[in-house]
C-alpha positions in Angstrom: -29.1 16.1 -19.8 -25.9 14.0 -19.3 -25.4 10.8 -21.1 -25.9 8.8 -17.8 -29.2 10.4 -16.7 -31.5 8.3 -19.0 -29.8 5.1 -17.9 -30.2 6.1 -14.2 -33.8 7.0 -14.8 -34.5 3.6 -16.4 -33.0 1.7 -13.5 -34.9 3.9 -11.0 -38.1 2.8 -12.8 -37.1 -0.8 -12.4 -36.4 -0.2 -8.7 -39.9 1.3 -8.3 -41.4 -1.7 -10.2 -39.8 -4.1 -7.8 -41.3 -2.3 -4.9 -44.7 -2.4 -6.6 -44.4 -6.2 -7.0 -43.7 -6.5 -3.3 -40.0 -7.2 -3.7 -37.5 -5.2 -1.7 -34.8 -3.9 -4.1 -32.4 -3.6 -1.1 -33.1 -6.7 0.8 -30.8 -7.7 3.7 -32.2 -11.1 4.8 -30.4 -13.3 2.3 -27.9 -15.6 4.1 -24.8 -16.5 2.1 -23.2 -19.9 3.0 -20.7 -20.4 0.0 -18.2 -18.1 -1.7 -17.6 -18.5 -5.4 -14.1 -19.6 -4.8 -15.3 -22.2 -2.3 -17.8 -23.5 -4.8 -15.1 -23.8 -7.5 -12.7 -25.6 -5.1 -15.4 -28.0 -3.9 -16.5 -29.1 -7.4 -13.8 -28.0 -9.8 -12.1 -31.4 -9.9 -15.3 -33.3 -10.8 -15.7 -33.3 -14.6 -18.5 -35.7 -14.8 -21.8 -33.8 -15.0 -23.8 -36.9 -14.1 -22.0 -37.1 -10.8 -22.6 -33.4 -10.1 -26.3 -33.7 -11.0 -26.7 -36.3 -8.2 -25.4 -33.8 -5.6 -28.4 -32.4 -3.7 -26.5 -30.1 -1.4 -27.7 -26.5 -1.9 -25.4 -23.5 -1.9 -26.4 -19.9 -1.3 -24.2 -17.6 -3.2 -24.4 -13.8 -3.6 -22.5 -11.4 -5.8 -22.5 -8.8 -8.6 -23.8 -9.7 -12.0 -21.1 -9.1 -14.6 -22.7 -10.6 -17.7 -26.2 -11.9 -18.8 -26.8 -14.2 -21.7 -30.6 -14.9 -22.1 -32.0 -17.7 -24.2 -35.8 -17.5 -24.2 -36.8 -19.3 -21.0 -33.3 -19.8 -19.6 -30.2 -17.7 -19.1 -26.6 -17.8 -17.9 -25.2 -15.2 -15.6 -21.6 -14.5 -14.5 -21.5 -13.5 -10.9 -18.5 -12.0 -9.0 -18.1 -12.0 -5.3 -15.4 -11.0 -2.8 -13.4 -14.2 -3.5 -13.0 -13.5 -7.2 -9.2 -13.0 -7.1 -8.4 -16.0 -4.9 -6.5 -18.8 -6.6 -8.4 -22.1 -7.2 -7.0 -25.6 -6.5 -7.8 -26.8 -10.0 -6.7 -23.7 -11.8 -10.1 -22.7 -13.1 -10.8 -19.1 -13.7 -11.8 -17.3 -10.5 -13.0 -13.9 -11.9 -16.6 -15.0 -11.6 -19.0 -18.0 -11.1 -21.5 -19.0 -13.8 -25.1 -19.5 -12.7 -27.9 -21.0 -14.7 -31.4 -19.7 -14.3 -34.3 -21.6 -15.8 -37.9 -20.3 -16.0 -39.6 -23.5 -15.1 -37.3 -24.0 -12.0 -37.4 -20.5 -10.4 -41.0 -19.9 -11.4 -42.8 -17.7 -14.0 -43.1 -14.7 -11.7 -39.5 -14.7 -10.6 -38.2 -15.2 -14.1 -40.6 -12.9 -16.0 -41.1 -10.1 -13.5 -37.8 -10.0 -11.5 -35.2 -11.7 -13.7 -36.2 -10.5 -17.2 -37.8 -7.2 -16.5 -35.8 -5.7 -13.6 -32.3 -7.3 -13.7 -29.3 -5.4 -15.1 -25.6 -6.0 -15.3 -24.1 -4.6 -12.1 -27.0 -5.6 -9.8 -26.2 -7.7 -6.7 -28.1 -10.9 -6.6 -28.6 -13.9 -4.3 -29.0 -17.4 -5.7 -29.5 -20.9 -4.2 -28.7 -24.0 -6.2 -26.7 -27.1 -6.9 -23.6 -27.8 -9.0 -23.7 -28.9 -12.7 -21.5 -28.7 -15.8 -22.6 -27.2 -19.1 -22.2 -28.9 -22.4 -19.0 -27.0 -22.8 -17.8 -28.4 -19.5 -18.0 -25.2 -17.4 -18.8 -25.6 -13.7 -22.1 -23.8 -13.0 -24.6 -23.2 -10.2 -28.0 -24.5 -11.3 -30.3 -22.0 -9.6 -33.5 -23.0 -7.7 -34.0 -19.7 -5.9 -33.2 -16.2 -7.3 -33.4 -12.7 -5.8 -32.2 -9.2 -6.5 -30.5 -8.0 -3.3 -29.3 -4.5 -4.5 -30.8 -2.7 -7.5 -28.0 -0.5 -8.9 -28.9 2.9 -10.4 -25.7 3.5 -12.3 -24.3 1.0 -14.8 -20.8 -0.3 -14.8 -18.4 1.3 -17.4 -19.3 0.1 -20.9 -16.2 -2.0 -21.2 -16.2 -3.1 -17.6 -13.6 -5.8 -18.1 -10.2 -4.2 -17.6 -11.2 -0.6 -16.9 -8.1 1.3 -18.0 -8.9 5.1 -17.7 -6.4 6.2 -15.0 -8.5 9.1 -13.7 -11.6 6.9 -13.4 -9.6 4.1 -11.8 -8.2 6.3 -9.0 -11.2 8.6 -8.5 -13.7 5.9 -8.5 -11.7 3.1 -6.9 -14.8 1.0 -6.3 -15.2 0.6 -10.1 -11.5 -0.3 -10.4 -12.0 -3.0 -7.7 -15.1 -4.3 -9.4 -13.7 -4.5 -12.9 -10.0 -5.4 -12.4 -9.4 -8.6 -10.4 -5.6 -7.8 -10.4 -6.3 -4.6 -8.4 -8.1 -6.5 -5.7 -5.1 -8.9 -5.7 -2.7 -6.0 -5.1 -4.6 -4.8 -2.1 -4.9 -8.3 -0.6 -1.1 -8.6 -1.0 -0.7 -5.4 0.9 -3.1 -6.5 3.7 -1.3 -9.9 4.0 2.1 -8.1 4.0 1.1 -5.8 6.8 -0.2 -8.8 8.8 3.2 -10.5 8.3 5.1 -7.4 9.4 3.0 -7.4 12.7 3.8 -11.0 13.2 7.5 -10.5 12.5 7.7 -7.7 15.1 5.7 -9.6 17.7 7.9 -12.6 17.3 10.8 -10.4 18.3 9.1 -9.0 21.3 8.3 -5.6 19.9 5.4 -3.7 21.4 3.0 -2.1 18.9 2.0 1.4 20.1 0.1 4.5 18.8 1.5 8.0 19.0 0.0 11.4 18.2 -0.8 12.4 14.6 -1.1 16.1 15.6 2.3 17.5 16.7 3.2 20.9 18.2 6.5 20.7 16.5 7.0 19.1 13.0 9.8 16.7 13.8 11.4 13.3 13.1 12.3 13.9 9.4 13.3 16.6 6.9 10.0 17.4 5.3 7.5 20.2 4.8 4.4 19.6 7.0 0.7 20.2 6.8 -0.4 22.8 9.3 -3.7 23.1 11.1 -5.2 25.0 14.1 -6.8 23.7 17.2 -9.7 26.0 18.1 -10.2 25.1 21.8 -6.5 25.3 22.6 -5.9 28.2 20.2 -2.6 26.6 19.0 -1.2 25.7 15.6 -0.5 22.0 15.1 1.2 20.0 12.4 0.1 16.7 10.8 2.7 14.1 11.7 5.6 13.8 9.2 7.2 11.0 11.3 6.5 9.3 14.7 10.2 9.1 15.6 10.5 11.6 18.4 7.5 10.2 20.3 8.7 6.6 19.8 12.1 7.5 21.3 10.3 9.0 24.3 8.8 5.6 24.9 12.3 4.0 24.9 13.3 6.6 27.5 10.2 5.5 29.5 11.4 1.8 29.5 9.8 0.2 26.5 13.0 -1.2 25.0 11.3 -2.5 21.8 8.5 -0.5 20.2 7.1 0.0 16.8 4.2 1.7 15.1 2.5 1.2 11.7 1.6 4.8 11.2 0.1 7.2 8.7 2.3 10.2 7.9 1.6 13.4 6.0 4.1 15.6 4.0 3.1 18.7 2.1 5.3 18.0 -0.8 5.1 16.8 -4.5 3.2 13.9 -5.9 5.0 11.3 -8.1 4.9 7.6 -8.8 6.8 7.1 -5.5 5.3 9.9 -3.4 1.8 10.5 -2.0 1.2 13.3 0.5 -0.4 10.7 2.8 1.5 7.5 3.3 2.2 4.7 5.7 5.4 3.5 7.3 6.5 1.0 9.9 8.8 2.7 12.3 10.7 0.7 15.0 13.2 1.4 17.9 15.2 -1.1 19.8 17.3 -0.4 22.8 20.9 -1.8 23.1 21.1 -2.3 19.3 23.1 -0.6 16.5 22.4 0.1 12.9 24.4 -3.1 12.1 21.8 -5.1 14.0 19.0 -3.4 12.1 20.6 -4.3 8.8 20.1 -8.0 9.5 16.6 -7.4 10.8 15.6 -5.5 7.7 16.9 -8.2 5.4 15.0 -10.9 7.3 11.8 -8.8 7.4 11.7 -8.0 3.7 12.7 -11.5 2.5 10.2 -13.0 5.0 7.4 -10.8 3.8 7.9 -11.9 0.2 8.1 -15.5 1.2 5.0 -15.3 3.4 2.9 -13.4 0.9 4.2 -14.6 -2.5 5.8 -17.9 -1.6 9.0 -16.7 -3.3 11.7 -14.2 -2.9 11.9 -13.5 -6.6 9.8 -10.6 -7.8 9.4 -8.5 -11.0 9.6 -4.7 -10.3 10.0 -1.8 -12.7 11.0 -4.2 -15.5 13.7 -5.9 -13.4 14.0 -9.4 -12.0 14.7 -8.7 -8.3 15.9 -11.2 -5.7 14.8 -10.4 -2.1 16.8 -13.3 -0.7 19.3 -12.3 1.9 22.0 -11.2 2.3 21.6 -7.9 0.5 24.6 -6.0 -1.1 26.2 -3.5 1.3 28.4 -0.6 0.5 29.3 2.8 2.0 27.9 5.9 0.4 31.4 6.8 -0.8 31.9 3.4 -2.3 28.5 3.6 -4.0 29.5 7.0 -5.6 32.8 5.6 -6.8 31.4 2.3 -8.2 28.6 4.0 -10.2 30.6 6.6 -12.1 31.2 9.4 -9.6 34.5 10.6 -8.2 36.7 8.4 -6.1 36.3 8.2 -2.3 39.3 10.4 -1.8 38.0 13.1 -4.2 34.6 13.0 -2.5 36.2 13.6 0.9 37.8 16.7 -0.5 35.3 19.6 -0.2 36.6 21.4 -3.2 36.8 18.3 -5.4 33.3 17.2 -4.4 31.9 20.6 -5.3 33.8 20.6 -8.5 32.5 17.2 -9.5 28.9 18.3 -8.8 29.3 21.4 -10.8 30.6 19.4 -13.7 27.6 17.1 -13.4 25.3 20.2 -13.8 24.2 20.4 -10.2 23.7 23.6 -8.2 26.1 23.7 -5.3 25.7 27.2 -4.1 23.9 26.5 -0.8 25.4 23.0 -0.1 27.9 22.2 2.6 30.3 19.3 2.2 28.0 16.7 3.6 25.2 17.8 1.4 27.5 17.7 -1.6 28.4 14.1 -0.9 24.7 13.2 -0.6 24.0 15.0 -3.9 26.9 13.1 -5.6 25.3 9.8 -4.4 21.8 10.9 -5.6 23.2 11.9 -9.0 25.6 9.0 -9.8 24.4 6.0 -7.8 20.9 6.0 -6.5 19.0 5.2 -9.7 21.5 2.4 -10.4 20.8 0.4 -7.2 18.4 -2.1 -8.7 18.9 -5.1 -6.5 18.4 -4.6 -2.8 21.4 -2.6 -1.6 22.2 -1.3 1.8 24.1 2.0 1.6 25.6 3.1 5.0 27.6 5.9 6.6 26.0 9.2 5.7 27.4 12.6 6.4 26.4 14.1 9.7 25.1 17.3 8.2 22.3 15.4 6.4 21.5 13.2 9.4 20.5 15.4 12.4 19.1 12.6 14.5 21.8 9.9 14.0 24.7 8.9 16.2 28.2 10.0 15.0 30.7 7.3 14.1 33.2 7.1 16.9 36.1 6.6 14.5 35.1 9.3 12.0 32.9 12.2 13.2 32.2 13.4 9.7 29.8 10.4 9.2 27.0 8.9 11.3 25.8 5.4 11.8 23.0 5.4 9.3 22.0 3.3 6.3 19.3 3.3 3.7 18.0 0.3 1.7 17.6 0.9 -2.0 15.7 -1.3 -4.4 14.7 -0.6 -8.0 16.6 2.7 -7.7 14.5 4.0 -4.9 14.8 4.2 -1.1 12.8 1.6 0.9 14.2 1.9 4.4 16.0 4.6 6.4 17.7 3.5 9.6 20.4 4.6 12.1 21.9 4.3 15.5 20.1 7.0 17.4 21.7 10.1 18.7 21.2 9.9 22.5 23.6 12.7 23.6 21.2 15.6 24.5 23.9 18.3 24.2 25.0 17.0 20.8 21.3 16.8 19.8 20.7 20.4 20.8 23.6 21.6 18.7 22.3 19.6 15.7 18.9 21.2 16.1 20.5 24.7 16.3 22.3 24.0 13.0 19.0 22.9 11.5 17.4 26.2 12.7 20.1 28.1 11.0 19.2 26.3 7.8 15.6 27.2 8.3 16.4 30.8 8.7 18.4 30.6 5.5 15.3 29.4 3.7 15.3 25.6 4.0 11.6 24.9 4.9 12.4 21.2 5.4 15.1 21.6 8.0 14.3 20.2 11.5 12.8 22.5 14.1 14.0 22.9 17.7 12.0 20.5 19.9 12.5 21.3 23.6 10.1 18.6 24.7 12.1 15.9 23.0 15.4 17.3 24.3 14.0 17.2 27.9 13.0 13.6 27.4 16.4 12.4 26.3 18.1 14.4 29.0 16.5 11.8 31.3 18.5 9.2 29.4 17.8 7.4 26.1 19.6 4.0 26.1 21.8 3.1 23.2 19.2 2.6 20.5 18.8 1.8 16.8 15.7 2.4 14.7 14.4 2.2 11.2 11.5 3.4 9.1 10.1 1.2 6.3 7.9 2.5 3.5 4.8 0.3 3.6 3.4 1.6 0.3 6.7 1.1 -1.4 7.2 -2.4 -0.2 3.6 -3.2 -1.3 4.6 -1.8 -4.8 7.6 -4.2 -4.9 5.5 -7.3 -3.9 2.7 -6.4 -6.2 5.0 -5.6 -9.1 3.4 -2.2 -9.8 5.2 0.9 -10.9 3.2 3.7 -9.2 2.3 4.2 -5.5 -1.3 5.0 -6.6 -1.8 1.3 -7.4 -1.2 0.3 -3.7 -3.1 3.2 -2.0 -6.8 2.7 -2.2 -7.7 6.4 -2.4 -4.6 8.3 -3.6 -4.5 12.1 -3.5 -5.6 13.6 -6.8 -6.0 17.1 -8.2 -9.6 18.1 -7.5 -12.1 18.5 -10.4 -15.3 20.4 -10.6 -17.6 17.4 -10.3 -17.1 13.7 -9.8 -19.5 11.1 -11.3 
C-alpha cells in the first residue's frame, strides 16, 4: 500500500459521509459574486473594525482551503481563489483571504457535521458573509453560510507553500499553480503579453490567419521534424516546424500584411531554452525590408514590456536588462570582432576563418565559408550579447530563404535579435526570385544527401506559388516562450509553458 492510499481512503469516507447527510460533495449551484482580490480592494483601506461591522452587504466567495485553525467552537480558514496573484490597491497580501467560521452563526449541524468532521485542507468551499477585522487587524470574511463545494480525495503536498520539487512542479502543474502564486503570475504575464502582441499587430493593419500544422514538406526553417502518417490519404506528413512558406503564399494571394501566433514542433533536444513544442509569432509585410522590421521589433518588445509590466527595465538571467529602444545594432562580422574573434577582414578570408575556428577547438571539416562565419559568431559573440542587440547581415549559405544583399552577394538581408545571450527574433527580407530560390533549395538538398538532417527540403508547391509573384516582402519570427521568459524573469522555458515535455516515467501520481 502506498503512503497516499490511507489518506485517500479517509477522504473518500468523508465524501460518503457528506452524501449520507444529504450534502452533495460536488455541488454546482453556489453562485460567486466576489473574488478575494475584490473583497480586499473594497475593504482593505478601512482599518476600523467598528465601521466594517456595520456593513451588512453580503459577499459570496469560493475557493480552495489552504489552512485551517480551529479554536473549539470557531475557526479561521485561509481560502485561495483565482485572483490570488493579483496586486491589491492597499498592498495587503493577496495569496489568500481569511474567513471566520463560528458555530453559533453557521449552525450546529453545519459546523459539527460538515465543517469539523468532513473538511480538509485542499477542499473547495463556498462561504457567504460580511467584512470584519480581527484583533490583529487582519481583514476577514465573517461567515454566515458555509458549504463544501468539492471534496478532494488527494491532499496537497505536505509543504504546500512553495512547492519546490522540479519534477512534481512540471508533471503536476496544477499543484504548482495551487501552491506557488508566482507561477500563476508568470502565466498571466504570458497571457497579457500575447494579448498585447495581437493588439500591436492589429493596430498596424496585420491580418491574423491560421495555416496548416500538418505539412507534406517540412519547410520554413532548418530543423528536424516530427513525422506522422495520414491513414486515409496514405501519405506521410510532418508536424509544422515553421509557418513561413504558407504565410508567404498568402502574401502572393494579396494579403499584404499577415501574421500567425502558431504552435511549432521540432524533433530536437530539450534545454532551458528549447522545448519540442513551442509558440512563435510569425509575420510578413509586403513592400518592406528587414530594416523596417528592425524598428517594428523594437517597438513591439518594448511596448509589450511597458503594457504588461509598466516598465521597460527587467531582470533576466541575473542581468539588469533595458528593453527601451533603440536596441544596439551591429553586423555579424562586427559582433565577431568586438567580442574576441578575428577581425572582419580575417573572417572574410575562408582560410583564416577556418584557422580561427580550429584554434578555438571547433570542428570545421564539413563547414563552408558562410557556416564558418556563423560558427565564429556563435563561439565568440552570441553568449555575450546581454542587452538587446540586433545582429544583421548573415552569410547566404546559412539563410536559404533570405534575399541577397544587392551590394554584396555573400550576405543576405537578415537579422536576429539577441538578449541575455540567446536569440529572440529571426527576420529577413524575403527571397522572392523563384529561380534563385530553387537553386538555394537544390544546395540544401545536397547538404541533406551529405547527412545534414536539418537542411531544407525541396518544396515544389511553394516554388510554384512564388512563380506567380511574391511582392518585395520582409518577415520575422518571434519566440513567444522566450519573450515570456524575459518578462517573467525566469531562467527556464519550462516555467512559461504550462505542460512542458518531460521524460516519461512508469507512473504519475
